[in-house]
C-alpha positions as CSV (number, residue, x, y, z in Angstrom):
1,M,-21.9,-31.3,-62.6
2,D,-19.7,-34.2,-63.7
3,L,-16.7,-36.1,-62.3
4,S,-14.2,-34.6,-64.7
5,S,-15.0,-31.1,-63.7
6,L,-14.7,-32.0,-60.0
7,L,-11.3,-33.4,-60.6
8,H,-10.3,-30.4,-62.6
9,D,-11.4,-28.0,-59.8
10,L,-9.3,-30.0,-57.4
11,H,-6.3,-29.8,-59.7
12,L,-6.3,-33.6,-60.3
13,S,-6.6,-33.4,-64.1
14,S,-3.8,-34.1,-66.4
15,C,-3.7,-30.5,-67.6
16,S,-4.6,-27.3,-66.0
17,K,-7.4,-26.2,-68.2
18,K,-8.9,-29.4,-69.9
19,P,-11.2,-31.6,-67.8
20,L,-9.9,-35.0,-67.3
21,P,-11.7,-37.7,-69.4
22,S,-13.9,-39.9,-67.2
23,H,-12.1,-43.1,-68.4
24,S,-8.7,-41.9,-67.0
25,L,-9.2,-41.5,-63.3
26,P,-6.6,-40.9,-60.5
27,P,-6.4,-43.2,-57.5
28,I,-9.4,-42.6,-55.3
29,T,-7.1,-42.0,-52.3
30,E,-5.7,-39.1,-54.1
31,L,-9.1,-37.5,-54.6
32,L,-10.2,-38.2,-51.0
33,S,-7.1,-36.6,-49.6
34,R,-7.6,-33.5,-51.8
35,L,-11.2,-33.2,-50.7
36,T,-10.2,-33.5,-47.1
37,E,-7.7,-30.7,-47.5
38,K,-10.3,-28.5,-49.2
39,L,-13.0,-29.2,-46.5
40,I,-10.6,-28.4,-43.6
41,G,-9.4,-25.2,-45.2
42,L,-12.9,-23.7,-46.0
43,S,-14.2,-20.9,-43.8
44,S,-17.1,-19.6,-45.9
45,D,-20.5,-21.3,-45.3
46,S,-21.5,-21.0,-48.9
47,K,-18.3,-22.6,-50.2
48,A,-18.4,-25.4,-47.6
49,S,-22.1,-26.1,-48.5
50,A,-21.2,-26.3,-52.2
51,L,-18.3,-28.6,-51.7
52,I,-20.2,-30.9,-49.3
53,G,-23.0,-31.1,-51.9
54,R,-20.4,-32.2,-54.5
55,V,-19.1,-34.9,-52.2
56,E,-22.6,-36.2,-51.8
57,W,-23.0,-36.2,-55.6
58,L,-19.7,-38.1,-56.0
59,F,-20.8,-40.9,-53.8
60,Q,-24.2,-41.1,-55.5
61,T,-22.9,-41.3,-59.1
62,A,-19.3,-42.6,-59.2
63,D,-18.4,-46.1,-60.0
64,P,-18.3,-48.1,-56.8
65,H,-15.4,-50.2,-58.1
66,W,-13.3,-47.1,-58.4
67,L,-14.5,-45.6,-55.1
68,F,-13.5,-48.7,-53.1
69,S,-10.5,-50.0,-55.1
70,A,-7.3,-51.0,-53.4
71,I,-4.5,-53.4,-53.9
72,G,-3.0,-55.5,-51.1
73,D,-3.1,-54.9,-47.4
74,E,-1.2,-51.7,-47.6
75,G,-3.7,-50.4,-50.2
76,W,-6.7,-51.2,-48.0
77,A,-5.0,-49.5,-45.0
78,E,-4.4,-46.4,-47.1
79,L,-8.0,-46.5,-48.4
80,Q,-9.4,-46.8,-44.8
81,A,-7.2,-43.9,-43.6
82,A,-8.3,-41.7,-46.6
83,Y,-12.0,-42.4,-46.0
84,L,-11.7,-41.8,-42.3
85,G,-9.9,-38.5,-43.0
86,L,-12.7,-37.4,-45.3
87,V,-15.5,-38.4,-43.0
88,S,-13.7,-36.6,-40.1
89,A,-13.4,-33.5,-42.3
90,L,-17.0,-33.6,-43.2
91,I,-18.0,-34.0,-39.5
92,G,-15.7,-31.1,-38.7
93,C,-17.8,-28.8,-40.9
94,A,-20.6,-29.1,-38.4
95,T,-18.6,-29.1,-35.1
96,L,-20.4,-27.4,-32.2
97,P,-18.7,-24.3,-30.8
98,P,-16.9,-25.0,-27.4
99,C,-18.4,-23.9,-24.1
100,E,-16.5,-21.7,-21.7
101,D,-16.6,-24.3,-18.9
102,D,-17.1,-28.0,-18.5
103,C,-20.6,-29.1,-19.5
104,G,-21.6,-25.4,-19.8
105,S,-24.2,-24.0,-22.1
106,L,-24.2,-21.5,-24.9
107,H,-27.0,-19.2,-26.2
108,A,-29.0,-20.7,-29.0
109,S,-27.7,-18.0,-31.3
110,A,-24.2,-19.6,-31.1
111,Y,-25.6,-22.7,-32.9
112,Q,-27.3,-20.7,-35.7
113,S,-25.3,-22.1,-38.6
114,V,-24.9,-25.7,-37.2
115,P,-28.2,-27.3,-38.3
116,S,-28.0,-26.5,-42.0
117,R,-24.4,-27.7,-42.2
118,A,-25.1,-30.8,-40.2
119,Q,-28.0,-31.7,-42.5
120,L,-25.6,-31.4,-45.6
121,V,-23.0,-33.5,-43.9
122,C,-25.6,-36.2,-42.9
123,L,-26.7,-36.4,-46.6
124,A,-23.2,-36.7,-47.9
125,V,-22.1,-39.4,-45.4
126,A,-25.3,-41.3,-45.8
127,A,-24.7,-41.4,-49.6
128,L,-21.3,-42.9,-48.9
129,L,-22.7,-45.5,-46.6
130,R,-25.5,-46.5,-49.0
131,T,-23.0,-47.0,-51.8
132,L,-20.6,-48.8,-49.5
133,G,-23.3,-51.2,-48.3
134,N,-24.5,-51.9,-51.8
135,A,-21.0,-52.6,-53.1
136,G,-20.4,-55.3,-50.5
137,C,-17.0,-54.1,-49.6
138,P,-14.9,-55.7,-46.7
139,T,-16.3,-54.7,-43.3
140,G,-13.0,-53.1,-42.3
141,L,-13.7,-50.1,-44.4
142,L,-17.0,-49.5,-42.7
143,A,-15.6,-50.2,-39.3
144,A,-12.9,-47.6,-39.7
145,M,-15.5,-44.8,-39.9
146,A,-18.5,-46.3,-38.2
147,A,-17.8,-45.0,-34.6
148,H,-17.2,-41.4,-35.8
149,V,-20.4,-41.5,-37.9
150,C,-22.4,-42.9,-34.9
151,V,-21.2,-40.1,-32.6
152,F,-22.1,-37.5,-35.2
153,A,-25.6,-38.9,-35.8
154,V,-26.4,-39.2,-32.1
155,T,-25.2,-35.6,-31.6
156,H,-27.6,-34.3,-34.1
157,F,-30.8,-36.4,-33.9
158,Q,-31.6,-35.2,-30.3
159,V,-33.9,-32.2,-29.7
160,Q,-31.3,-29.6,-28.7
161,P,-30.5,-26.0,-29.4
162,W,-28.0,-27.0,-32.2
163,T,-30.6,-29.1,-34.1
164,S,-33.6,-28.4,-36.2
165,S,-36.4,-30.7,-37.4
166,S,-34.7,-31.1,-40.8
167,S,-31.2,-31.8,-39.3
168,R,-32.7,-34.3,-36.8
169,A,-34.5,-36.1,-39.6
170,A,-31.2,-36.2,-41.6
171,A,-29.3,-37.5,-38.6
172,R,-31.8,-40.2,-38.0
173,S,-31.6,-41.2,-41.7
174,L,-27.8,-41.3,-41.3
175,Q,-28.0,-43.6,-38.3
176,E,-30.3,-45.9,-40.2
177,A,-28.0,-45.9,-43.2
178,L,-25.1,-46.8,-40.9
179,L,-27.0,-49.7,-39.4
180,R,-28.1,-51.0,-42.8
181,A,-24.6,-50.8,-44.2
182,G,-23.2,-53.0,-41.5
183,G,-26.1,-55.3,-41.1
184,W,-26.8,-54.2,-37.5
185,R,-30.3,-54.8,-36.2
186,D,-30.3,-51.7,-34.0
187,S,-28.1,-49.3,-32.1
188,S,-27.6,-51.8,-29.2
189,H,-26.5,-54.5,-31.7
190,F,-24.1,-51.9,-33.3
191,L,-22.5,-51.2,-29.9
192,M,-22.5,-54.7,-28.4
193,G,-22.3,-57.0,-31.3
194,G,-23.7,-60.5,-31.3
195,R,-24.2,-62.7,-28.3
196,D,-21.9,-65.6,-27.6
197,G,-23.0,-68.5,-29.7
198,D,-24.5,-66.5,-32.5
199,E,-23.0,-67.5,-35.8
200,G,-21.6,-64.8,-38.1
201,E,-22.0,-62.1,-35.5
202,S,-19.4,-59.3,-35.4
203,R,-17.9,-57.6,-32.4
204,G,-19.6,-54.5,-31.2
205,L,-18.1,-51.0,-31.7
206,L,-18.6,-49.7,-28.2
207,G,-14.9,-49.5,-27.8
208,G,-14.5,-47.4,-30.9
209,V,-17.3,-45.0,-29.9
210,L,-15.7,-44.6,-26.5
211,H,-12.3,-44.0,-28.1
212,C,-13.8,-41.2,-30.1
213,L,-15.4,-39.6,-27.0
214,Q,-12.5,-40.2,-24.6
215,P,-10.5,-37.1,-25.3
216,Q,-13.5,-35.0,-24.3
217,L,-14.5,-37.0,-21.3
218,T,-12.2,-35.4,-18.7
219,K,-12.9,-32.4,-16.5
220,D,-10.4,-30.2,-18.3
221,S,-11.6,-31.0,-21.8
222,W,-15.3,-31.4,-21.3
223,R,-16.2,-28.3,-23.4
224,S,-18.9,-29.6,-25.8
225,E,-22.4,-29.6,-24.6
226,A,-23.3,-32.6,-26.8
227,V,-20.6,-34.9,-25.3
228,K,-22.5,-35.7,-22.1
229,L,-25.6,-36.6,-24.1
230,V,-23.8,-38.8,-26.6
231,F,-21.9,-40.5,-23.7
232,A,-25.1,-41.1,-21.8
233,W,-27.0,-42.3,-24.8
234,T,-24.2,-44.8,-25.6
235,L,-23.9,-46.1,-22.1
236,L,-27.7,-46.6,-21.8
237,Q,-27.8,-48.7,-24.9
238,V,-25.3,-51.3,-23.5
239,T,-26.4,-54.0,-21.1
240,H,-25.0,-57.1,-19.4
241,P,-22.6,-58.7,-20.3
242,S,-21.2,-56.2,-22.7
243,L,-20.9,-53.4,-20.3
244,S,-18.4,-54.9,-17.8
245,P,-15.4,-55.2,-20.1
246,H,-15.6,-51.4,-20.7
247,L,-16.2,-50.4,-17.1
248,S,-12.9,-48.6,-16.7
249,H,-13.9,-46.3,-19.5
250,L,-17.6,-45.9,-18.5
251,L,-17.4,-45.4,-14.7
252,P,-15.1,-42.3,-14.5
253,P,-17.1,-40.1,-16.9
254,S,-20.3,-41.1,-15.1
255,L,-18.9,-40.2,-11.7
256,L,-17.6,-36.9,-13.2
257,L,-21.0,-36.1,-14.6
258,S,-22.8,-37.0,-11.4
259,D,-20.6,-34.6,-9.5
260,H,-21.5,-31.6,-11.7
261,Y,-23.0,-28.5,-10.1
262,K,-25.9,-28.4,-12.6
263,P,-28.8,-30.6,-11.3
264,E,-29.7,-31.8,-14.8
265,N,-26.1,-33.0,-15.4
266,C,-26.0,-34.6,-11.9
267,I,-29.2,-36.5,-12.6
268,L,-27.9,-37.7,-15.9
269,G,-24.7,-38.9,-14.2
270,V,-26.6,-40.7,-11.5
271,R,-28.8,-42.3,-14.1
272,C,-25.6,-43.6,-15.8
273,L,-24.3,-44.9,-12.5
274,H,-27.6,-46.7,-11.8
275,H,-27.4,-48.3,-15.2
276,I,-23.9,-49.5,-14.5
277,V,-25.0,-51.0,-11.2
278,L,-27.9,-52.9,-12.8
279,N,-25.8,-54.2,-15.7
280,T,-22.5,-55.1,-14.0
281,P,-21.8,-58.3,-12.0
282,P,-21.5,-57.5,-8.3
283,A,-18.0,-59.1,-8.2
284,D,-16.8,-56.7,-10.9
285,L,-18.3,-53.7,-9.0
286,R,-16.5,-54.8,-5.8
287,Q,-13.2,-55.2,-7.6
288,F,-10.8,-52.3,-7.1
289,N,-13.2,-50.9,-4.5
290,R,-15.5,-49.5,-7.2
291,A,-18.7,-50.2,-5.3
292,E,-17.4,-48.3,-2.2
293,V,-16.4,-45.3,-4.5
294,L,-19.9,-45.3,-5.9
295,Y,-21.5,-45.5,-2.4
296,Q,-19.4,-42.5,-1.2
297,A,-20.3,-40.5,-4.3
298,L,-24.0,-41.1,-3.9
299,M,-24.1,-40.5,-0.2
300,K,-22.8,-37.1,-0.7
301,H,-25.8,-36.2,-2.9
302,L,-28.2,-37.0,-0.1
303,Y,-27.4,-33.6,1.3
304,S,-28.8,-32.0,-1.9
305,T,-32.0,-30.0,-1.8
306,E,-33.0,-30.9,-5.4
307,T,-36.0,-33.2,-5.4
308,E,-35.1,-35.0,-8.6
309,V,-31.5,-35.5,-7.5
310,I,-32.6,-37.1,-4.3
311,Q,-35.1,-39.3,-6.0
312,S,-32.5,-40.6,-8.5
313,V,-29.9,-41.1,-5.8
314,L,-32.1,-43.1,-3.4
315,S,-33.2,-45.4,-6.3
316,C,-29.6,-46.0,-7.3
317,L,-28.4,-46.6,-3.7
318,L,-31.1,-49.2,-3.1
319,D,-29.6,-51.4,-5.8
320,L,-26.0,-50.6,-4.9
321,L,-26.4,-51.5,-1.3
322,V,-27.0,-55.2,-2.1
323,V,-23.7,-55.2,-4.0
324,L,-21.9,-53.8,-1.0
325,E,-23.4,-56.0,1.7
326,K,-26.2,-58.5,2.5
327,P,-29.5,-56.8,3.5
328,P,-30.0,-56.7,7.2
329,S,-33.1,-58.8,6.8
330,S,-31.0,-61.8,5.7
331,L,-28.7,-61.7,8.8
332,G,-30.5,-64.0,11.1
333,H,-33.1,-63.6,13.8
334,P,-34.4,-60.0,14.2
335,S,-33.5,-59.9,17.9
336,S,-29.8,-60.7,17.2
337,R,-27.4,-57.8,17.7
338,R,-25.3,-56.6,14.8
339,M,-22.9,-53.9,13.8
340,S,-24.0,-50.8,11.9
341,C,-24.0,-51.2,8.1
342,C,-24.5,-49.1,5.0
343,H,-28.2,-49.8,4.9
344,D,-28.4,-48.2,8.4
345,N,-26.4,-45.2,7.3
346,V,-28.7,-44.4,4.4
347,L,-31.9,-45.0,6.4
348,R,-30.5,-42.8,9.3
349,L,-29.7,-40.0,6.9
350,V,-33.0,-40.2,5.1
351,L,-34.9,-40.0,8.4
352,T,-32.8,-37.1,9.6
353,N,-33.2,-35.1,6.4
354,M,-36.9,-35.8,6.2
355,E,-37.5,-34.6,9.7
356,A,-35.9,-31.2,9.0
357,E,-37.1,-30.8,5.4
358,Q,-39.7,-28.1,4.8
359,K,-40.2,-28.7,1.1
360,V,-43.3,-30.9,0.6
361,P,-42.2,-32.4,-2.7
362,L,-38.9,-33.5,-1.2
363,R,-40.6,-34.9,1.9
364,R,-42.8,-37.0,-0.4
365,V,-39.7,-38.4,-2.1
366,Y,-38.2,-39.4,1.2
367,A,-41.5,-40.9,2.3
368,S,-41.9,-42.9,-0.9
369,A,-38.4,-44.4,-0.5
370,L,-38.8,-45.2,3.2
371,P,-40.9,-48.4,2.8
372,L,-38.3,-49.9,0.4
373,Y,-35.4,-49.3,2.8
374,I,-37.4,-50.4,5.9
375,D,-38.3,-53.6,4.2
376,R,-34.6,-54.3,3.9
377,Q,-34.2,-53.9,7.6
378,D,-37.1,-56.2,8.4
379,G,-37.4,-55.0,11.9
380,R,-33.6,-55.5,12.6
381,G,-32.7,-51.8,12.9
382,C,-33.7,-49.1,15.3
383,V,-32.8,-45.8,13.7
384,Q,-33.4,-42.7,15.8
385,T,-33.3,-39.1,14.8
386,P,-31.9,-36.6,17.2
387,S,-35.3,-35.3,18.4
388,A,-36.7,-38.8,18.7
389,G,-33.9,-40.4,20.5
390,G,-32.1,-37.5,22.2
391,A,-28.4,-36.7,21.7
392,G,-27.3,-40.0,23.1
393,G,-29.4,-42.1,20.8
394,A,-29.0,-40.2,17.6
395,G,-28.5,-42.5,14.6
396,I,-27.7,-45.7,16.5
397,P,-28.6,-48.8,14.6
398,G,-30.3,-51.6,16.4
399,G,-28.0,-54.1,18.1
400,Q,-24.9,-51.8,18.3
401,R,-25.7,-50.9,21.9
402,P,-27.9,-52.9,24.3
403,T,-31.5,-51.9,24.9
404,R,-32.9,-51.0,28.2
405,G,-34.0,-54.5,28.9
406,D,-30.5,-55.8,28.0
407,E,-28.9,-53.3,30.4
408,S,-31.1,-54.4,33.3
409,S,-30.2,-58.0,32.7
410,E,-26.5,-57.3,32.5
411,D,-26.5,-55.1,35.6
412,P,-28.2,-56.9,38.5
């Protein structure tokens, strides 16, 4: 295998039958565009594997000065577009088959050919990144493809039906090659960039990753089983203060995922929401009524009968409630009367559900959460279940109506 034969096979040589001499090379953008066309048009696994292998060889052996040569701003823009097109075409060779419904599942046999192709793609793109990193090219070239590479690597390094031990190892190596090429310490640094005040730190690429995922993060287009996992992985890597600027792109998919009919998707969505609550300033959560939307979405899940769903929701609500309102325990003397609040609503519903629940594991979840919620009340609420307080006293928070002693003092 040599470069001139590759150019000849791609019809980039000066004559149809003679291989092009290695010292007379066409513009790299021309080669990249032709490779992209060939990769997109291939349907045979064997032909695709062979061509991907030749792409890997190209990036391992070709002169870096030729691979990354461009003249002027327009030349660099063309080069970035060409490399992005090639990387996208390579990634497309290992695309997962779509599911029939949103966040659905396919039989493992549907992914039979994916791991081997993904492994080859990882090797080819990793070869490109290593050469790019060693060549010391301007960061704009890496930034143009980094988000797409990250999404692909995260898709394939997780233990899932579409991965194998070999493809997962290749995907992890690809992620490491990406981080080394850009000088990022870890995945969080890649997404968030440097902290304020750090010299020489670049901006994170969270926005780029979300831009790649966004077309698939709606209810009508959520057809890839991997998208939810990549989105959740991305979100959970990002902490305060980097999360808040992207809240408008992170909150809707998290709510959509938490509302899914499958418990595992619902739990994953609630976990994402909880992470958002913990890493977003309260003022940002209260803006545009976001906190109230979260509260209503989580309260709906308290009617679930899934133990893990209830456990996740109660934990998230405990942290969300202090964003919505001050804890009852901070509102003055315990004997002072007050209006009902969200803390009361949650505690009332927990007690009501716990009283009627027959599943022991679920009752234990309720019981373990009760002390945390009662501590917030600090003796300031009197929450009665229907059987404990009768029809007239069901779910009445303390202070909203007078006690018997108050009634006697007001009616002589």
